[in-house]
N, C-alpha and C positions, 0 to 999 in steps of 0.2 A: 780469161774468166773460166773457172772450172765448172763443169756442168754435173749435176744440176746446181743452179744458183738460186737462192731465194732471199727476198727481203720484204720486210713489212712496209707497206706503202700508205696505209690508211688505218686509223683507229678512231673509235667514237670519241667525241669530246663531251665533257660533263660540266654542267653549270652548277657547281657545288654551292656557290653563294646563294642563288635563288632557291635551289632545292632545300638546303638546310634552313634558310630563313622561313620559307613557307611551311615546311614540315614542323619546325619548332613552334610556330604560331598555332598550327592546327592540332598538333599532338601534345604539346607541352614539354617535349624533350627533344634532344638533338639526335638525329638519325646517325650521326657520326660517332656516337659514344664508343661503340665496339671498335671501329676503325682507328679511333684516336688512341685506344689502349693497346693497339697492336705493337709488338716489339719489332716486327719486320717492317721495312719500308714498303708500303703498298703502292702498286700501280694505280692509276686513276680508275681503271676498270675494277680492280679489287675493292677499292674504296667505295665506288658507286654501288657495287653489288652488296657490300657490307651494309651500306645505308638502306638498300632495298630489304635486306633481311631484317633490319631493325624495325621495319614497319610492322612485322608480325612477331618479332622476338627482340624486345628492347635490349640494346647493348650486345647484339649477336656478334660472335667471333667471326672475323673475316674468312670467308672461303667461297669458292665458286659453286658449291653444291646447290643444285636446283635453280640457279639464276643465270645460267650461261646464255639463255636466250636474250638477255638484256645487253650483252656486250657484242661488239662488232669489230671486224678487222678485214683488211684487204691485203693480199700477199701477191707480189710479182715473182714469178718463177721463170727462169730461162732453162730450157731443156732441149735435148736432141729430138728430132722429129719422131723417132720410133718410141719415145717415152710420153708423147703428148696424150694419145688416146687413153692409155692406162691411168695417167695422172688425172685427167678430167672426168673419169668415169665414176667418181665417188659421189656425185650429186651436188657438189658445190658449184654455184653459178660461175661460169668462166667466160672470159673474152680471150681469144687466141689470135696471134698474128705471127707471120713469118718475120724473121729478122734479116738484116743485111748479110749475115753469115749463112752460107749454104747449109741446109739441114738443121738449122737452129730456130726454135720458136720461143716466143714470149707469151706467157699466160698470166693474166691477172684474175684472181679469184677473190670473191667477196662473200662473207658469210658471218653468221652469228658465232660466238665462241662455242656454243653447243654443237653447231654444224662442223666447225673446225676440229673440235675434240674427236668427234666420231669419224670424220674424214681421215684424220691422221691415224687413228686406230685401224680403220679399214685399209688405208693405203699401205701401212707398214706390214699388214698381213699378207700382201701380195708381192711376190718377188719383182714383178715388172714395174711396180711403182714405189718400192721400198726406199730407194735412194732419194727420190724427189720428196717424198713425205718425211723422210728423215731430215732433209734440209729445211722443210717447213717447220717441223717440230723444233729444230734448233733455233729458228728465228723467234718463235714464240717464247722459248725458254730464255733466250738472250734478252728479251724484253720483259722478263720476270713474270710471264704468264704461267702459273702453275696449274695448267689444265689437266695434266696427267698424273697427279699425285696419287690417285687411286689405282695406278698401274705400276707394274715392275718391268724394267727393261730386261729382255732376254736376248742374249747374243744370237745373231743369225748371220754367220759369215763375218764380214767386216762391218755389217750394219746390226740392227736389232729389231725385235718385235716388242709389242706392249702386251702384257698379260695382266688381267685383273688380279688384284691382291686378295 
């Protein structure tokens, strides 16, 4: 296993059947109108957040803007001992354990999508945590979470930084 290694281990689950039925009865329209019109295949988190946006803006276009506090994910990261402290210092709650491999640790961090977005931006800005947070960002991107659409990737050696657009 190449270090750092990251994988998504938990995501929120959404009960669209009950959400949409209750909201339709109370509001008289489907909260999923905007999500259903999307050309892009949405993740459940994007679909849920689009539904939340439709509470205040009927048929809202799916995006994470302003609603990242409603999504949740946990990530398992395996890193070298020297990388643990810089990695966990971004404020995301973490559980840390030694592995059977000498000098290698396993970290599980759980946070809202808003916390993850900020932690990755902060983590990529520091040389000592850039590789680990780059791996975390790749995990979210592979799962189709478009959390950093409002940032541009700027090369920083073999890795990158995120800069606001």
